[in-house]
C-alpha distance (Angstrom), angle and dihedral (degrees) to the residues before:
residue distance angle dihedral
M1 . . .
S2 3.76 . .
A3 3.80 121.8 .
P4 3.81 114.5 -96.2
T5 3.73 114.0 -100.8
T6 3.78 123.5 -134.4
P7 3.77 114.4 -121.3
L8 3.79 113.4 -111.3
A9 3.79 91.8 -120.9
L10 3.80 91.2 57.2
K11 3.78 95.9 49.5
R12 3.83 115.0 108.3
P13 3.81 108.8 -113.6
R14 3.79 112.8 -113.2
S15 3.79 108.0 -118.4
R16 3.77 123.5 -141.5
M17 3.78 87.0 -145.1
A18 3.78 92.8 61.7
G19 3.77 92.0 60.7
M20 3.83 102.7 40.7
N21 3.76 113.6 154.4
P22 3.82 121.4 -145.4
W23 3.79 92.6 -97.2
Q24 3.82 91.3 55.5
V25 3.80 90.8 49.2
F26 3.79 90.5 49.7
S27 3.81 92.2 46.5
I28 3.81 93.8 51.0
A29 3.80 91.9 46.4
W30 3.80 92.2 48.1
R31 3.81 92.4 49.8
A32 3.80 89.5 50.5
I33 3.82 90.2 53.5
L34 3.82 93.1 47.1
G35 3.79 89.7 48.5
N36 3.83 88.8 73.6
P37 3.84 104.7 27.5
L38 3.81 97.3 165.6
R39 3.79 92.8 48.6
S40 3.81 90.8 46.4
V41 3.81 91.5 52.4
L42 3.79 92.3 48.2
T43 3.80 89.7 46.9
T44 3.80 92.6 55.1
L45 3.82 94.1 42.6
G46 3.80 93.6 95.2
V47 3.80 91.7 50.3
I48 3.81 91.4 46.3
I49 3.80 92.6 51.5
G50 3.81 93.3 44.0
V51 3.80 95.8 49.5
A52 3.82 92.2 42.2
A53 3.80 91.0 51.4
V54 3.81 93.1 48.9
V55 3.81 93.0 48.8
A56 3.81 95.5 43.6
L57 3.81 95.6 44.3
T58 3.80 93.0 47.6
M59 3.80 93.5 48.9
V60 3.80 94.3 44.8
G61 3.82 92.0 43.4
Q62 3.80 93.2 52.2
G63 3.79 90.6 43.6
S64 3.81 90.3 52.2
T65 3.79 91.6 49.0
A66 3.79 91.7 50.1
N67 3.81 91.3 46.4
I68 3.81 93.3 50.8
T69 3.80 90.5 44.9
R70 3.80 91.3 53.1
T71 3.80 90.6 46.3
L72 3.80 93.6 51.4
Q73 3.79 92.2 45.1
S74 3.80 90.7 49.4
L75 3.82 89.6 55.8
G76 3.78 89.8 70.2
T77 3.77 144.6 -56.1
N78 3.81 122.0 -94.9
L79 3.78 88.6 -1.6
I80 3.81 126.3 -178.1
T81 3.79 119.2 -173.4
I82 3.79 127.7 -160.1
G83 3.79 114.1 -162.7
S84 3.76 143.0 148.7
A85 3.80 114.9 -61.5
T86 3.81 95.9 -140.9
G87 3.73 134.2 25.6
G88 3.76 94.1 6.5
R89 3.77 94.8 100.4
G90 3.73 126.7 93.5
P91 3.80 138.9 127.1
G92 3.76 117.0 -24.3
F93 3.78 146.1 92.5
G94 3.80 99.2 -114.1
L95 3.76 125.5 103.8
V96 3.79 86.4 -106.7
R97 3.78 121.6 37.3
F98 3.75 128.7 -155.7
G99 3.77 140.5 -128.7
G100 3.82 110.8 85.9
P101 3.82 144.3 67.4
Q102 3.79 112.7 -36.7
T103 3.79 118.6 -136.7
I104 3.80 99.0 168.2
T105 3.80 116.4 91.7
L106 3.77 135.0 -159.3
K107 3.80 88.7 -116.4
D108 3.81 88.9 60.6
A109 3.80 88.3 59.9
E110 3.79 92.6 46.5
A111 3.81 91.1 49.4
I112 3.82 92.1 49.5
Q113 3.80 90.5 48.3
A114 3.82 90.5 53.4
E115 3.82 96.9 41.1
F116 3.81 97.9 44.4
A117 3.79 99.1 38.3
G118 3.80 108.0 146.6
R119 3.80 92.7 16.0
I120 3.80 97.7 73.9
A121 3.79 129.5 54.5
G122 3.80 94.8 -143.2
I123 3.80 145.5 -22.0
A124 3.78 132.1 -151.6
P125 3.81 127.0 174.8
S126 3.78 112.5 -154.0
L127 3.79 134.7 -153.2
Q128 3.77 120.5 177.5
S129 3.77 144.2 177.0
N130 3.79 139.8 163.6
Q131 3.81 114.4 -95.6
Q132 3.78 139.6 168.1
V133 3.81 114.6 -102.7
K134 3.80 117.4 -160.2
L135 3.77 139.1 -173.2
G136 3.78 111.8 178.6
P137 3.80 108.7 -52.7
N138 3.81 92.7 -16.4
N139 3.79 120.6 92.0
L140 3.77 139.0 163.9
N141 3.78 141.0 174.5
A142 3.80 116.4 -101.6
T143 3.78 141.7 168.1
V144 3.80 109.0 -105.7
I145 3.81 115.2 -156.4
G146 3.78 125.4 -165.6
T147 3.79 112.7 -159.7
W148 3.82 148.0 130.9
P149 3.83 127.5 -80.3
D150 3.84 91.8 -102.0
Y151 3.80 87.3 69.9
A152 3.81 88.6 85.4
S153 3.80 93.3 63.7
V154 3.80 99.5 27.5
R155 3.82 93.8 53.3
N156 3.80 96.9 31.0
T157 3.82 93.9 -117.0
Q158 3.78 103.5 137.7
P159 3.83 110.3 160.0
A160 3.79 119.7 -108.5
Q161 3.81 88.9 -151.9
G162 3.78 127.4 31.1
N163 3.79 121.4 -11.4
F164 3.78 142.0 -67.3
F165 3.79 116.6 -103.2
T166 3.80 117.5 -89.6
E167 3.79 138.3 -128.8
A168 3.81 87.9 -100.2
D169 3.82 89.7 56.6
L170 3.80 88.9 51.6
Q171 3.80 95.3 47.6
N172 3.82 94.1 45.4
R173 3.82 94.0 43.3
R174 3.75 92.8 -126.2
R175 3.77 119.3 -176.3
V176 3.77 98.4 -121.5
A177 3.80 127.4 136.2
V178 3.78 142.1 -165.6
I179 3.81 110.1 -148.2
G180 3.78 132.8 -158.1
Y181 3.79 124.5 -108.4
G182 3.81 93.2 -108.5
I183 3.80 93.0 53.3
A184 3.80 91.0 49.5
Q185 3.79 91.2 51.4
D186 3.80 96.1 44.5
L187 3.80 97.7 44.5
F188 3.80 103.7 30.3
G189 3.80 103.8 25.0
G190 3.79 107.5 -169.8
Q191 3.82 95.0 -12.4
D192 3.79 123.4 107.2
P193 3.84 107.0 -105.8
I194 3.82 95.9 -165.2
G195 3.78 109.2 116.2
Q196 3.81 92.8 10.3
R197 3.78 122.2 123.5
I198 3.80 126.2 -122.1
R199 3.77 130.1 178.6
V200 3.79 119.0 -122.6
A201 3.82 112.9 -168.9
G202 3.80 86.4 -20.1
I203 3.84 94.4 -52.3
S204 3.81 119.1 117.0
F205 3.84 116.7 -121.8
T206 3.79 130.5 179.7
V207 3.80 115.3 -130.8
V208 3.82 110.1 -126.7
G209 3.81 99.8 165.6
V210 3.80 145.1 16.4
L211 3.81 122.0 -147.4
P212 3.82 121.5 -133.5
D213 3.79 121.6 -102.2
K214 3.81 105.7 -81.8
G215 3.78 98.0 174.5
D216 3.76 130.4 -121.0
S217 3.81 112.4 -50.9
G218 3.80 98.7 176.8
F219 3.80 116.0 -121.1
A220 3.81 95.4 11.8
N221 3.79 101.1 43.8
P222 3.83 105.2 -179.9
N223 3.79 90.8 -159.1
Y224 3.80 89.1 70.8
Q225 3.78 101.0 51.3
V226 3.78 131.0 116.3
I227 3.81 114.2 -159.6
V228 3.81 118.1 -161.4
P229 3.84 135.3 167.9
L230 3.79 110.4 -76.8
S231 3.82 92.1 -130.1
T232 3.81 90.1 56.2
Y233 3.79 91.1 45.3
L234 3.81 92.5 52.5
Q235 3.80 91.8 47.4
R236 3.80 99.9 41.6
L237 3.79 111.3 19.6
A238 3.81 109.6 24.5
R239 3.76 121.6 96.4
S240 3.77 112.0 -102.9
S241 3.80 110.8 -98.7
T242 3.77 139.8 157.5
G243 3.78 127.3 -120.0
E244 3.78 128.8 26.6
P245 3.82 117.5 -10.9
R246 3.80 109.6 -104.3
V247 3.78 127.6 -148.9
N248 3.79 134.5 -159.4
A249 3.78 95.6 -126.8
I250 3.79 146.1 -15.6
Y251 3.81 114.8 -131.7
I252 3.80 117.1 -155.7
Q253 3.78 128.1 -175.2
A254 3.79 118.6 -147.5
P255 3.82 118.0 -143.6
D256 3.80 91.1 -119.0
K257 3.78 140.9 -4.7
D258 3.81 94.6 -102.5
N259 3.81 91.0 62.0
L260 3.82 95.0 55.5
P261 3.84 99.7 93.9
R262 3.80 94.7 42.5
L263 3.80 93.7 45.1
Q264 3.81 90.6 46.5
Q265 3.81 90.6 55.4
E266 3.79 92.8 46.0
L267 3.81 91.3 51.3
T268 3.80 90.7 48.0
D269 3.82 90.9 52.3
F270 3.80 91.1 45.9
M271 3.81 93.7 51.5
A272 3.81 90.7 46.9
Q273 3.80 91.4 51.5
R274 3.81 91.4 50.2
R275 3.79 88.9 54.8
K276 3.80 93.8 39.6
V277 3.80 91.0 -127.5
T278 3.82 123.6 139.8
D279 3.82 101.7 173.6
P280 3.84 110.3 83.3
S281 3.81 89.9 -151.4
E282 3.80 88.0 65.5
Y283 3.80 96.5 51.7
D284 3.80 112.6 124.9
F285 3.80 90.4 -162.0
S286 3.79 139.0 57.7
V287 3.78 129.6 -146.7
Q288 3.80 115.9 -156.6
N289 3.74 132.4 173.3
Q290 3.76 126.7 -147.7
A291 3.80 95.1 -116.0
D292 3.82 92.6 55.5
A293 3.79 92.1 48.2
L294 3.79 91.6 48.7
A295 3.81 92.1 48.7
S296 3.81 90.8 49.5
V297 3.79 92.8 50.0
N298 3.80 92.4 47.7
Q299 3.79 91.6 48.5
V300 3.80 92.7 51.2
T301 3.81 92.0 46.7
Q302 3.79 93.3 48.2
T303 3.80 91.8 47.4
M304 3.80 91.6 51.8
T305 3.81 91.6 46.7
L306 3.81 91.7 51.0
F307 3.79 91.5 46.6
L308 3.79 93.6 50.4
G309 3.81 89.8 42.8
G310 3.80 88.6 55.2
V311 3.80 89.8 52.8
A312 3.81 88.6 50.8
G313 3.80 89.0 49.9
I314 3.80 88.8 58.3
S315 3.81 87.4 57.7
L316 3.80 88.3 56.1
L317 3.81 91.0 52.3
V318 3.78 90.6 48.9
G319 3.79 88.2 49.5
G320 3.79 89.8 51.4
I321 3.80 91.1 52.3
G322 3.81 87.9 51.1
I323 3.79 90.3 52.9
M324 3.81 91.8 50.4
N325 3.80 91.4 48.4
I326 3.79 93.8 50.9
M327 3.80 92.3 44.5
L328 3.81 89.9 53.4
V329 3.81 88.8 51.5
S330 3.80 89.1 48.0
V331 3.81 91.5 52.0
T332 3.79 90.2 51.7
E333 3.79 92.8 47.7
R334 3.80 93.0 48.4
T335 3.80 98.4 43.7
R336 3.81 93.1 118.1
E337 3.82 90.2 47.3
I338 3.80 89.1 53.6
G339 3.80 90.4 49.5
I340 3.82 91.5 51.1
R341 3.80 92.1 48.8
K342 3.80 91.4 50.5
A343 3.79 90.7 46.6
L344 3.80 88.1 54.6
G345 3.78 90.5 53.9
A346 3.80 106.0 -87.5
K347 3.76 111.3 152.3
P348 3.83 123.9 -137.8
R349 3.79 90.3 -105.2
D350 3.83 89.6 56.5
I351 3.79 91.1 54.5
L352 3.80 90.9 43.6
T353 3.79 91.3 50.9
Q354 3.80 93.3 47.2
F355 3.81 95.8 53.5
L356 3.79 93.2 38.8
V357 3.80 90.1 53.5
E358 3.80 89.5 50.6
S359 3.79 90.4 53.5
I360 3.81 92.5 46.7
L361 3.82 91.0 47.9
L362 3.79 90.3 53.4
S363 3.78 91.5 51.7
V364 3.82 93.2 43.5
V365 3.80 92.0 51.4
G366 3.80 89.8 45.5
G367 3.81 91.3 48.5
T368 3.81 92.7 49.1
L369 3.79 93.1 48.6
G370 3.81 88.9 44.8
I371 3.82 91.7 54.6
L372 3.80 91.8 50.4
L373 3.80 91.2 46.5
G374 3.81 90.8 46.5
L375 3.81 91.9 52.9
A376 3.79 90.3 50.1
M377 3.81 91.9 47.1
A378 3.80 92.0 48.7
G379 3.79 90.7 52.0
S380 3.80 92.7 49.0
V381 3.81 94.8 45.5
G382 3.80 91.1 45.1
Q383 3.78 91.0 52.2
F384 3.80 91.1 48.5
L385 3.82 93.0 48.4
R386 3.82 92.5 38.9
I387 3.76 94.9 -122.8
T388 3.79 132.4 120.9
P389 3.83 111.6 -117.9
I390 3.80 113.2 -136.5
F391 3.80 116.7 -134.2
D392 3.79 110.4 -130.7
P393 3.83 112.2 -166.2
F394 3.81 91.7 -167.7
S395 3.81 93.7 58.1
V396 3.81 91.5 46.3
V397 3.80 92.7 49.8
L398 3.81 90.9 44.5
A399 3.82 92.9 50.6
F400 3.81 91.4 47.3
A401 3.81 92.9 46.7
F402 3.80 89.8 48.7
S403 3.80 90.7 51.9
V404 3.84 90.3 51.4
G405 3.80 89.3 47.3
V406 3.79 88.9 52.4
G407 3.81 89.2 53.6
V408 3.80 92.3 50.7
F409 3.79 95.3 43.7
F410 3.78 98.1 45.3
G411 3.80 95.0 34.9
Y412 3.79 97.1 53.3
Y413 3.80 97.1 73.6
P414 3.84 95.6 52.7
A415 3.83 89.7 43.9
A416 3.81 92.3 49.6
R417 3.80 90.0 47.5
A418 3.80 90.3 52.9
A419 3.80 91.0 48.2
R420 3.84 91.4 53.4
L421 3.81 95.5 53.1
D422 3.81 114.7 120.4
P423 3.82 109.2 -118.3
V424 3.85 93.9 -141.0
D425 3.81 93.0 51.3
S426 3.79 90.3 43.2
L427 3.79 92.3 55.0
R428 3.81 90.0 50.9
Y429 3.85 92.1 49.5
E430 3.79 115.5 114.2
């Protein structure tokens, strides 16, 4: 006996909704988003801003860290700096900054040179001030540094043209000068400045060397420096004062990187003994090494980047809340549509998938636009700050993944609510 057949009229119609493939789900979700373009853009605005901020801040932060690292490394290799403990810090990119009471004397440098002979690669005390530099009718403001010949190697300032001044120039107080690249360009143009005379604070100096182009480093632009023998500086350019000549800092080069911590401690003990002080809280000097300064700068930069990145992450959360809010509104507006789809055979998982895909699409579009905006912002900010932003694929992928996660997390509840709607009640909804 054959199995009974079901009359055609009693068969349940096969719904197209019940068998939607991923492309159909994507197409329906995309059309729903394009149906309200302005609302969709406003919905993704929080995600766009959050992702853009994360990308831009990370790129600019890493670019700033790299720029500061290069600047500190260009100041000298294996560098130790002795400066005033209080008041001697102001604007600048050196390990010691200037602008306050000076507690370091020239005799300190001479004593260190004698005591540590053979244990250091070089030593250069430094005294600086801002002075007018003139050549004929042209003049400009520059940082004038009085120092010793070792400054060239200790601070990595070997001339690109000519030579640095010598020990004989220092001992004989000769009026010779090494000028920065910017000064050479502004005052001499295309002419060779070697052997030419310039006037520094009204005093005539012969140019013996020109430094290479080191770029613009803000307050302490090395392209606008004039370096002269310290003996000449003290005699001709320093303010008249009584007592021992004082300097802003003493720069010391260690023979190798491994000796930095030990040499730093030995110099600290030596300076304390000279002052007959045993309590570190009473030191009127500070001894820093390049590695410590670099680590401190990197730590501060990374902390600020993480902090600002956290603020940007809040924007992503706010954007996710906006997506959930709009999706709930969309579910309410499309209640009858949901009822019709269920009446045609759509299962709850089909409705859930459709609305979840819409939410994810919103976050994906927002994340993509945010990445593009972040790259543009990083380029603009980098140009304004004169740094090169560093593209970090990990941060971009992380920001994008977080934006997609926001779409899934905040889109699930509206999608689940739509999936639970009763088809009969939905069809009656007005």
